[in-house]
C-alpha positions in Angstrom: 69.4 70.9 208.5 66.4 72.4 210.3 63.3 73.5 208.5 64.4 77.1 209.0 67.7 76.4 207.4 66.1 74.6 204.4 63.8 77.5 203.8 66.7 79.8 203.9 68.6 77.7 201.4 65.5 77.7 199.1 65.3 81.5 199.2 69.0 81.7 198.5 68.6 79.3 195.5 65.7 81.3 194.1 67.7 84.5 194.4 70.6 82.9 192.6 68.3 81.7 189.8 66.8 85.2 189.6 70.2 86.7 189.3 71.2 84.2 186.6 68.0 84.9 184.7 68.5 88.6 185.0 72.0 88.4 183.7 70.8 86.2 180.8 68.1 88.7 180.0 70.5 91.6 180.1 72.8 89.7 177.8 69.9 89.0 175.4 68.9 92.7 175.6 72.4 93.8 174.8 72.6 91.5 171.8 69.2 92.6 170.6 70.4 96.2 171.1 73.4 95.6 169.0 71.3 93.9 166.3 68.8 96.8 166.5 71.6 99.3 166.1 72.9 97.4 163.1 69.5 97.4 161.5 69.1 101.1 162.2 72.4 101.7 160.4 71.3 99.5 157.5 68.0 101.4 157.3 69.8 104.7 157.5 72.1 103.7 154.6 69.2 102.4 152.5 67.3 105.7 153.2 70.4 107.6 152.2 70.8 105.7 149.0 67.1 106.2 148.2 67.4 109.9 148.8 70.5 110.1 146.6 68.7 108.1 143.9 65.7 110.4 144.1 68.0 113.4 143.9 69.7 111.9 140.8 66.4 111.2 139.2 65.1 114.7 140.0 68.3 116.2 138.6 68.1 114.1 135.5 64.4 114.9 135.1 65.0 118.6 135.4 68.1 118.9 133.3 67.2 116.6 130.4 66.8 118.4 127.1 64.0 116.0 126.1 60.5 116.6 127.3 59.9 114.2 130.2 56.6 113.6 131.8 54.5 111.3 134.1 50.8 111.2 133.5 48.0 109.2 135.2 45.7 106.8 133.4 42.9 109.5 133.6 44.8 111.6 131.0 46.3 114.3 133.2 50.0 115.3 133.5 51.4 114.7 137.0 55.0 115.8 136.5 56.7 117.6 133.7 60.2 119.0 133.3 61.3 122.6 132.4 61.7 122.0 128.6 57.9 121.7 128.3 57.5 125.4 129.2 60.2 126.4 126.7 58.7 124.3 123.9 55.1 125.3 124.3 55.0 128.5 126.3 52.5 127.0 128.8 53.5 126.9 132.5 53.8 123.6 134.2 50.6 124.3 136.2 48.7 125.2 133.1 49.7 121.9 131.4 48.6 120.0 134.5 45.3 121.8 134.8 43.4 119.9 132.1 43.6 116.6 130.2 46.6 116.5 128.0 44.4 115.6 125.0 43.1 119.2 125.1 46.6 120.4 124.0 46.7 117.9 121.1 45.9 119.1 117.5 42.3 118.2 116.7 43.4 116.0 113.7 45.7 114.0 116.0 43.3 113.5 119.0 41.8 110.2 117.9 45.1 108.5 117.2 46.5 109.9 120.4 43.6 108.5 122.4 44.0 105.1 120.8 47.7 105.0 121.5 47.2 106.1 125.1 44.5 103.4 125.5 47.0 100.8 124.4 49.3 101.7 127.3 46.8 100.1 129.7 48.4 96.9 128.5 51.7 96.6 130.6 53.3 94.7 127.7 52.7 97.6 125.3 55.4 100.2 124.6 54.9 103.3 122.5 57.8 103.9 120.1 58.1 107.0 117.9 54.5 108.0 118.0 54.0 111.4 116.5 51.4 114.1 117.1 51.1 117.9 117.4 50.8 120.0 120.6 49.3 123.5 120.9 51.7 126.4 121.5 50.4 129.1 123.8 51.2 131.8 121.4 49.6 130.0 118.5 50.6 127.2 116.1 51.6 123.7 116.9 54.9 121.7 117.6 55.5 118.2 116.3 56.5 115.7 119.0 57.8 112.1 118.7 56.9 109.9 121.8 58.3 106.9 123.5 56.2 105.8 126.5 55.3 102.9 128.7 52.9 102.5 131.6 52.9 100.9 135.0 49.2 100.2 135.7 49.9 99.1 139.3 51.1 102.7 139.9 48.4 104.2 137.7 51.1 106.1 135.8 52.4 106.6 132.3 56.1 107.4 131.9 57.0 109.2 128.6 59.7 111.0 126.7 58.8 113.4 123.9 61.2 114.9 121.4 60.5 118.1 119.5 60.8 117.1 115.8 59.2 120.3 114.3 62.4 121.4 112.6 62.9 117.9 111.2 59.4 117.9 109.9 59.9 121.3 108.2 63.1 120.2 106.6 61.5 117.0 105.4 58.6 118.9 103.9 61.0 121.4 102.2 63.0 118.5 100.7 59.7 116.8 99.5 58.7 120.1 97.8 62.2 120.5 96.3 62.1 116.9 95.1 58.7 117.5 93.5 60.0 120.7 91.7 63.1 118.8 90.4 61.0 115.8 89.3 58.5 118.0 87.4 61.2 120.3 85.9 61.1 120.6 82.1 64.9 120.3 82.1 67.2 117.3 82.6 68.2 116.9 86.2 70.6 114.2 87.3 72.6 113.3 90.4 75.6 111.0 90.6 78.0 110.0 93.3 81.6 111.3 93.4 82.7 108.4 91.1 80.1 109.2 88.4 77.6 106.5 89.2 74.1 107.8 88.5 71.8 108.0 91.6 68.8 109.9 90.2 67.4 111.2 87.0 64.2 113.1 86.9 61.2 112.4 84.7 62.3 114.8 81.9 65.8 113.3 81.9 64.5 109.8 81.7 62.3 110.8 78.8 65.2 112.5 77.0 67.4 109.4 77.5 64.7 107.0 76.5 64.6 105.3 80.0 61.5 103.8 81.5 60.1 105.3 84.6 61.1 102.4 86.8 64.1 101.3 84.7 67.6 100.8 86.1 69.9 103.7 85.5 73.2 103.2 83.6 76.3 102.3 85.6 78.1 105.6 84.6 77.3 109.1 83.5 79.5 108.3 80.5 76.5 106.4 79.2 74.6 109.7 79.1 77.0 111.4 76.8 78.5 110.8 73.3 82.3 110.2 73.6 83.4 113.7 72.6 81.0 115.4 75.0 82.0 113.1 77.9 85.7 113.7 77.2 85.2 117.4 77.3 83.2 117.0 80.6 85.9 115.0 82.2 88.7 117.2 80.9 87.2 120.6 81.7 83.8 120.5 83.3 84.5 118.2 86.3 87.8 119.8 87.3 86.3 123.3 87.2 83.3 122.2 89.1 85.5 120.7 91.8 87.8 123.7 92.0 85.1 126.4 91.8 81.8 124.6 92.7 80.2 124.7 89.3 80.8 124.6 85.5 78.5 125.8 82.7 78.9 125.1 79.0 77.4 123.5 75.9 77.5 119.7 75.8 75.5 116.8 74.5 73.4 113.9 75.8 72.8 110.7 74.0 69.6 108.6 74.2 69.5 104.8 74.3 69.2 104.7 70.4 72.4 106.8 70.0 70.7 110.0 69.1 72.6 113.1 70.3 70.8 115.9 72.0 72.5 119.3 72.2 72.3 120.8 75.8 73.4 123.7 77.8 74.7 122.1 81.0 75.3 123.3 84.6 77.5 120.9 86.6 77.7 121.4 90.3 79.6 119.6 93.1 78.1 118.9 96.6 80.3 118.4 99.6 80.0 116.9 103.1 80.8 118.9 106.3 84.5 117.9 105.9 84.6 119.4 102.4 84.8 116.1 100.6 82.9 115.9 97.3 80.1 113.4 97.7 77.7 114.2 94.8 77.7 115.7 91.4 74.5 117.2 89.9 73.8 118.2 86.3 71.1 120.6 85.1 70.8 120.4 81.3 68.5 122.2 78.9 67.8 120.9 75.5 69.0 123.5 73.0 68.6 121.3 69.9 66.1 123.7 68.3 68.3 126.7 69.0 71.2 124.9 67.4 69.1 124.2 64.4 68.1 127.8 64.1 71.7 128.9 64.4 72.7 126.5 61.7 69.9 127.7 59.5 71.0 131.3 60.1 74.6 130.5 59.4 73.7 128.6 56.2 71.5 131.6 55.1 74.3 134.0 55.7 76.7 131.8 53.9 74.4 131.4 50.9 73.6 135.1 50.7 77.3 136.0 51.0 78.1 133.6 48.2 75.3 134.9 46.0 76.5 138.5 46.6 80.1 137.6 45.9 79.3 135.8 42.6 77.8 138.8 40.6 80.5 141.1 41.9 83.1 138.6 40.6 81.4 138.6 37.2 81.3 142.4 37.0 85.0 142.6 37.8 85.7 140.1 35.1 83.7 142.0 32.5 85.3 145.3 33.4 88.7 143.6 33.0 87.8 142.6 29.5 86.6 146.0 28.5 90.0 147.4 29.5 
């Protein structure tokens, strides 16, 4: 071929190569486009899942009956749910406006600061920590806290539960127990089968039991046989049927000495109505019984002395006739 023909062939070859390269690049671009589209779909799905998760978390956060919060390590609330406003009366903005320690009862601030400081350690988890928070209208509410921190986020995640009512009930029970323990009367509690659970200080003293001594296995050990039989025959059935029974009975101490008492027997039931406890309140009436016996003896003697001279007079009058 001539030089002109060779040059023409070279140009043609270069064009063919360019076309092939173009087609190859188009194919690559198409493949990349498909891959990019798939990646966009995956990212969109991930974003959708993240949005759904955030929505679920927000819904849970806002609908939980517990007091949920997120605070920073500087001691300020960042996020709080609606029950905080209901529990304390402060708005969310008011609670976030100053360090949370300012809402804590002065007597609880030191322990609260110490516990919050421990959360700087990622391995530490707060469990059932209790303190009191100020109510806007006055007074305080008791909270029980579970919390953990994520120092990398600079955040503390916490759940608080209002235990004010439980605290009040526990205090009322403590006072009632103190009143029962210090009562001047016998107070005893047994299970439904008659196994003693508790006897107060006066009762232990009346029965001759030591303060820390083990209680007898049955309430039968508290009573002489006759009194126990009467209790089982009449007292317990009436208490079960009507809720209580009152009557004279007797206790017996460890030495066998009988103690006359006026007893009030009561039944205690669970929410289903099943008897779970029996309680007895007994007052020592030994002195009263002694006085009654003395009065009866006096009346008997006087009556006898009065009848004796009258009988003699009648006899004498009979002789005179």
